[in-house]
Structure formats: structure tokens, C-alpha cells
C-alpha positions as a Markdown table, in Angstrom:
| # | Residue | x | y | z |
|---|---|---|---|---|
| 1 | Met | 87.5 | 73.5 | 76.3 |
| 2 | Lys | 89.4 | 76.5 | 75.0 |
| 3 | Ser | 89.3 | 79.3 | 77.1 |
| 4 | Lys | 88.1 | 82.8 | 75.7 |
| 5 | Leu | 86.3 | 85.8 | 76.7 |
| 6 | Leu | 82.5 | 85.3 | 77.2 |
| 7 | Gly | 80.2 | 86.4 | 74.4 |
| 8 | Tyr | 80.8 | 87.0 | 70.8 |
| 9 | Tyr | 82.9 | 89.5 | 68.9 |
| 10 | Asp | 82.5 | 88.9 | 65.3 |
| 11 | Tyr | 81.1 | 91.5 | 62.6 |
| 12 | Thr | 77.5 | 90.6 | 63.4 |
| 13 | Val | 77.5 | 92.3 | 66.6 |
| 14 | Ile | 79.9 | 95.3 | 66.2 |
| 15 | Leu | 77.2 | 97.7 | 65.1 |
| 16 | Thr | 75.1 | 96.9 | 68.4 |
| 17 | Tyr | 78.2 | 97.3 | 70.4 |
| 18 | Cys | 78.9 | 100.5 | 68.7 |
| 19 | Gly | 75.5 | 101.8 | 69.3 |
| 20 | Met | 75.5 | 101.2 | 72.9 |
| 21 | Leu | 78.9 | 102.9 | 73.3 |
| 22 | Phe | 77.5 | 106.0 | 71.2 |
| 23 | Ala | 74.6 | 106.0 | 73.7 |
| 24 | Phe | 76.7 | 105.9 | 76.8 |
| 25 | Tyr | 78.7 | 108.7 | 75.6 |
| 26 | Gly | 75.5 | 110.6 | 74.8 |
| 27 | Ile | 74.5 | 110.1 | 78.5 |
| 28 | Leu | 77.8 | 111.7 | 79.6 |
| 29 | Leu | 77.2 | 114.6 | 77.2 |
| 30 | Ala | 73.7 | 114.9 | 78.6 |
| 31 | Leu | 75.1 | 115.2 | 82.1 |
| 32 | Ser | 77.4 | 117.9 | 81.2 |
| 33 | Gln | 74.4 | 119.7 | 79.5 |
| 34 | Ser | 76.1 | 119.4 | 75.9 |
| 35 | Tyr | 72.4 | 118.8 | 74.6 |
| 36 | Trp | 73.2 | 119.0 | 70.9 |
| 37 | Glu | 76.1 | 116.6 | 70.8 |
| 38 | Ser | 74.0 | 114.2 | 73.0 |
| 39 | Val | 71.0 | 114.1 | 70.7 |
| 40 | Phe | 73.6 | 113.6 | 67.8 |
| 41 | Cys | 74.7 | 110.5 | 69.7 |
| 42 | Leu | 71.2 | 109.2 | 70.0 |
| 43 | Met | 70.8 | 109.5 | 66.4 |
| 44 | Leu | 74.1 | 107.6 | 65.7 |
| 45 | Ala | 72.9 | 104.8 | 68.1 |
| 46 | Gly | 69.7 | 104.8 | 66.2 |
| 47 | Ile | 71.5 | 104.5 | 62.8 |
| 48 | Cys | 73.6 | 101.5 | 64.5 |
| 49 | Asp | 70.5 | 99.8 | 65.4 |
| 50 | Met | 68.8 | 100.2 | 62.1 |
| 51 | Phe | 71.5 | 98.2 | 60.2 |
| 52 | Asp | 72.8 | 95.7 | 62.9 |
| 53 | Gly | 70.1 | 93.2 | 62.2 |
| 54 | Ala | 70.8 | 93.3 | 58.3 |
| 55 | Val | 74.5 | 92.7 | 59.0 |
| 56 | Ala | 73.8 | 89.8 | 61.3 |
| 57 | Ala | 71.7 | 88.2 | 58.7 |
| 58 | Thr | 74.7 | 88.0 | 56.3 |
| 59 | Lys | 76.1 | 85.1 | 58.4 |
| 60 | Thr | 74.9 | 81.7 | 59.4 |
| 61 | Arg | 74.7 | 81.6 | 63.1 |
| 62 | Asn | 74.1 | 78.6 | 65.4 |
| 63 | Gly | 71.2 | 78.6 | 67.9 |
| 64 | Arg | 73.2 | 80.2 | 70.8 |
| 65 | Glu | 74.7 | 83.0 | 68.6 |
| 66 | Lys | 71.2 | 83.8 | 67.6 |
| 67 | Arg | 70.0 | 83.9 | 71.2 |
| 68 | Phe | 73.0 | 86.0 | 72.2 |
| 69 | Gly | 72.0 | 88.4 | 69.2 |
| 70 | Ile | 68.4 | 88.7 | 70.4 |
| 71 | Gln | 69.5 | 89.4 | 74.1 |
| 72 | Ile | 72.3 | 91.9 | 73.4 |
| 73 | Asp | 70.4 | 93.7 | 71.0 |
| 74 | Ser | 67.6 | 94.3 | 73.5 |
| 75 | Leu | 70.1 | 95.0 | 76.4 |
| 76 | Ser | 71.7 | 97.7 | 74.0 |
| 77 | Asp | 68.4 | 99.2 | 73.3 |
| 78 | Leu | 67.5 | 99.5 | 76.7 |
| 79 | Ile | 70.6 | 101.7 | 77.4 |
| 80 | Ser | 70.4 | 103.5 | 74.1 |
| 81 | Phe | 66.7 | 104.1 | 73.7 |
| 82 | Gly | 65.3 | 103.6 | 77.4 |
| 83 | Val | 68.0 | 105.0 | 80.0 |
| 84 | Phe | 69.4 | 107.6 | 77.6 |
| 85 | Pro | 66.4 | 109.4 | 76.8 |
| 86 | Gly | 65.1 | 109.2 | 80.2 |
| 87 | Ile | 68.2 | 110.8 | 81.6 |
| 88 | Phe | 68.4 | 113.4 | 79.0 |
| 89 | Val | 64.9 | 114.4 | 79.7 |
| 90 | Tyr | 65.4 | 114.6 | 83.5 |
| 91 | Ile | 68.7 | 116.7 | 83.0 |
| 92 | Ile | 67.1 | 119.0 | 80.4 |
| 93 | Ser | 64.3 | 119.8 | 82.9 |
| 94 | Asn | 66.7 | 120.9 | 85.6 |
| 95 | Lys | 66.3 | 117.6 | 87.5 |
| 96 | Asn | 62.6 | 118.2 | 88.3 |
| 97 | Ala | 61.4 | 115.4 | 90.5 |
| 98 | Leu | 58.1 | 115.0 | 88.7 |
| 99 | Ile | 59.6 | 114.7 | 85.3 |
| 100 | Gly | 62.3 | 112.4 | 86.7 |
| 101 | Leu | 59.3 | 110.0 | 87.7 |
| 102 | Ile | 57.8 | 110.4 | 84.4 |
| 103 | Ala | 61.3 | 109.4 | 82.8 |
| 104 | Ser | 61.6 | 106.4 | 85.3 |
| 105 | Val | 58.2 | 105.1 | 84.1 |
| 106 | Tyr | 59.2 | 105.7 | 80.5 |
| 107 | Val | 62.3 | 103.5 | 81.2 |
| 108 | Leu | 60.3 | 100.7 | 82.8 |
| 109 | Cys | 58.0 | 100.8 | 79.7 |
| 110 | Ala | 61.1 | 100.3 | 77.5 |
| 111 | Leu | 62.3 | 97.5 | 79.6 |
| 112 | Ile | 59.0 | 95.6 | 79.9 |
| 113 | Arg | 58.6 | 95.9 | 76.0 |
| 114 | Leu | 62.0 | 94.7 | 75.2 |
| 115 | Ala | 61.8 | 91.8 | 77.6 |
| 116 | Tyr | 58.4 | 90.7 | 76.0 |
| 117 | Phe | 59.8 | 91.2 | 72.6 |
| 118 | Asn | 62.5 | 88.7 | 73.6 |
| 119 | Val | 60.1 | 86.2 | 74.6 |
| 120 | Leu | 58.0 | 86.5 | 71.3 |
| 121 | Glu | 61.2 | 86.5 | 69.3 |
| 122 | Glu | 62.6 | 83.3 | 70.8 |
| 123 | Glu | 59.2 | 81.5 | 70.3 |
| 124 | Arg | 59.1 | 82.8 | 66.7 |
| 125 | Gln | 62.5 | 81.5 | 65.8 |
| 126 | Lys | 61.5 | 78.1 | 67.1 |
| 127 | Leu | 58.9 | 78.0 | 64.5 |
| 128 | Asn | 59.9 | 80.2 | 61.7 |
| 129 | Thr | 63.6 | 80.9 | 60.6 |
| 130 | Gly | 62.6 | 83.8 | 58.4 |
| 131 | Lys | 62.7 | 87.5 | 59.0 |
| 132 | Arg | 60.2 | 89.3 | 61.3 |
| 133 | Glu | 57.6 | 91.0 | 59.3 |
| 134 | Ser | 56.0 | 93.2 | 61.9 |
| 135 | Tyr | 56.2 | 94.4 | 65.4 |
| 136 | Leu | 53.6 | 94.6 | 68.4 |
| 137 | Gly | 53.6 | 98.3 | 69.6 |
| 138 | Ile | 55.9 | 101.1 | 68.7 |
| 139 | Pro | 59.6 | 100.1 | 68.6 |
| 140 | Val | 61.8 | 101.7 | 71.4 |
| 141 | Thr | 64.1 | 102.9 | 68.5 |
| 142 | Ser | 61.6 | 105.3 | 67.4 |
| 143 | Ile | 62.7 | 107.8 | 70.2 |
| 144 | Ala | 66.0 | 108.2 | 68.1 |
| 145 | Val | 63.7 | 110.0 | 65.6 |
| 146 | Leu | 61.4 | 111.7 | 67.8 |
| 147 | Leu | 63.5 | 113.1 | 70.7 |
| 148 | Pro | 65.9 | 115.0 | 68.1 |
| 149 | Ile | 62.9 | 116.5 | 66.6 |
| 150 | Ala | 61.5 | 117.7 | 70.0 |
| 151 | Tyr | 64.8 | 119.0 | 70.9 |
| 152 | Leu | 65.3 | 120.9 | 67.5 |
| 153 | Leu | 61.7 | 122.5 | 68.0 |
| 154 | Tyr | 62.6 | 123.4 | 71.6 |
| 155 | Asp | 65.8 | 124.9 | 70.6 |
| 156 | Cys | 64.4 | 127.0 | 67.7 |
| 157 | Arg | 61.6 | 128.1 | 70.4 |
| 158 | Val | 58.7 | 126.5 | 68.4 |
| 159 | Cys | 58.2 | 124.6 | 71.6 |
| 160 | Lys | 58.7 | 126.9 | 74.4 |
| 161 | Ser | 58.6 | 124.7 | 77.5 |
| 162 | Val | 60.6 | 121.8 | 78.6 |
| 163 | Met | 57.3 | 119.9 | 79.3 |
| 164 | Cys | 57.3 | 119.0 | 75.5 |
| 165 | Phe | 59.9 | 116.4 | 76.7 |
| 166 | Pro | 58.0 | 114.5 | 79.4 |
| 167 | Ile | 54.9 | 114.5 | 77.1 |
| 168 | Leu | 56.9 | 113.0 | 74.4 |
| 169 | Leu | 58.1 | 110.2 | 76.8 |
| 170 | Gly | 54.7 | 109.6 | 78.1 |
| 171 | Phe | 53.2 | 109.1 | 74.7 |
| 172 | Ala | 56.2 | 106.9 | 73.8 |
| 173 | Gly | 56.0 | 104.8 | 76.8 |
| 174 | Val | 52.4 | 104.0 | 76.3 |
| 175 | Gly | 53.2 | 103.4 | 72.5 |
| 176 | Phe | 55.7 | 100.8 | 73.5 |
| 177 | Leu | 53.1 | 98.7 | 75.5 |
| 178 | Val | 50.1 | 99.1 | 73.2 |
| 179 | Pro | 49.7 | 95.8 | 71.2 |
| 180 | Val | 49.2 | 97.3 | 67.9 |
| 181 | Glu | 50.7 | 95.4 | 65.0 |
| 182 | Ile | 53.2 | 97.8 | 63.2 |
| 183 | Lys | 54.8 | 96.5 | 59.8 |
| 184 | Lys | 58.5 | 96.3 | 60.0 |
| 185 | Pro | 60.1 | 99.0 | 57.7 |
| 186 | Gly | 61.5 | 97.9 | 54.3 |
| 187 | Ala | 64.1 | 99.6 | 52.3 |
| 188 | Leu | 61.7 | 102.4 | 51.4 |
| 189 | Gly | 60.9 | 102.9 | 55.1 |
| 190 | Lys | 64.5 | 102.9 | 56.3 |
| 191 | Thr | 65.4 | 105.4 | 53.6 |
| 192 | Gly | 62.5 | 107.7 | 54.8 |
| 193 | Ile | 64.1 | 107.4 | 58.4 |
| 194 | Ile | 67.5 | 108.3 | 57.1 |
| 195 | Ile | 66.2 | 111.2 | 55.3 |
| 196 | Ile | 64.5 | 112.5 | 58.4 |
| 197 | Gly | 67.7 | 112.0 | 60.2 |
| 198 | Phe | 69.7 | 113.9 | 57.6 |
| 199 | Leu | 67.1 | 116.9 | 57.8 |
| 200 | Glu | 67.5 | 116.7 | 61.5 |
| 201 | Ala | 71.3 | 117.0 | 61.1 |
| 202 | Leu | 70.8 | 119.9 | 58.8 |
| 203 | Gly | 68.6 | 121.7 | 61.3 |
| 204 | Met | 71.4 | 121.2 | 63.8 |
| 205 | Val | 73.9 | 122.7 | 61.4 |
| 206 | Phe | 71.4 | 125.7 | 60.8 |
| 207 | Phe | 70.7 | 126.6 | 64.4 |
| 208 | Met | 74.0 | 125.7 | 66.0 |
| 209 | Gly | 76.7 | 125.8 | 63.0 |
| 210 | Trp | 79.0 | 123.2 | 62.0 |
| 211 | Asp | 80.5 | 122.9 | 65.5 |
| 212 | Ala | 77.3 | 121.0 | 66.6 |
| 213 | Leu | 78.3 | 118.2 | 64.5 |
């Protein structure tokens, strides 16, 4: 057998890898209290996640490649939309122990949801080779839209307490696990999310200047 690096490195997984790298750098920025830059990295990770599935679908993949795609996407999502927001909220709350506990539970909720999603997705693909039409519970990627909004409101003093962040994590964590069927966004839904992200970026520019980007 020809030796090579473990894993896959073609264009179908590049966006997933890039999203994780944006998220990890965002964690480093949060640790240095560069919050605007950190939030921007979260948004970039969300954009990568939004389109990685569409990119992967352009290539015919074998069973192992598909299973790898499921696993690597969820592992990346755990870092990007689980660990990253948890650390961000813990740091911005001045490392408050109670808020740290809430952030920990949030990460656990994201972990459980993603693991369960992997199980369901592998079972679905054995029966149906088509695209997934809906999700159970709120996707973990929703935090890439919600947390920037919360920080924008906090920075412009609409929300005057850092408690808005753990409250957001609490509701999001519950949403990850509640088995409510949510239709997967189509082209129109993705366009709406992009517009929201664009408006968030404009808000960053308005309150922080172009240096925020």
C-alpha cells in the first residue's frame, strides 16, 4: 500500500479545515481580549461551514470519504461553535467561575448534539443518498450569528451586562438538544444569513472603525 498522510486533503474538505483554523485563531484573540477580532473570526468560521457541504457535494466520494466528511465536519464544529464560544464568554466575563460552568455545560450540549447528529447522518446515508432536508434541534452553527449580535449589542451598551452572554449560551445549549425539526435553509435562507453577517460587519465598522476588520 502506498504510504501517505492520514486523512483527506482535497478541495472538498478545505473549507472545513479553514473554518477550524479561523476558530482556533479566534480563541487566541479572545484570550488576548481582542474581542472584535475574535468575533470576526467566528463569523468567518460560520461562512466556511455554510458552504463546505455544497463544495463537498460537487465531487463523487466513496463511502470512507463520506464518513470522514461527517466526522471532520462535526469535530471542526465542536471547536468552532462549541469550545470557541464557551472560551469567549468565559474570558469576557473576567473568568467568572459560575459563567465558566455555564460555558462548560454549553460545550457539553454541543458535543452531545454533534455526536448524535453523526449517528443519525450515517444511518440516513445508508438509506438515502440525497441531501438532508431538515435538522433536529438548532444547529450549533447558529451561534456564529447569535454571538456576534450579542457582542454588538453589548459593545454599543444596549446590553449593559456580561450576563447576556451566558444567558445566550444557556438558551443555545438547550436549543441544541431539543428535538424540534428545523428545515435546512435553502439558497434564500443562506442569503438571509449572509445579509445578517454583512450587517454585523457594518456594525463592527461603525462602532470600531475599519481597523476592526
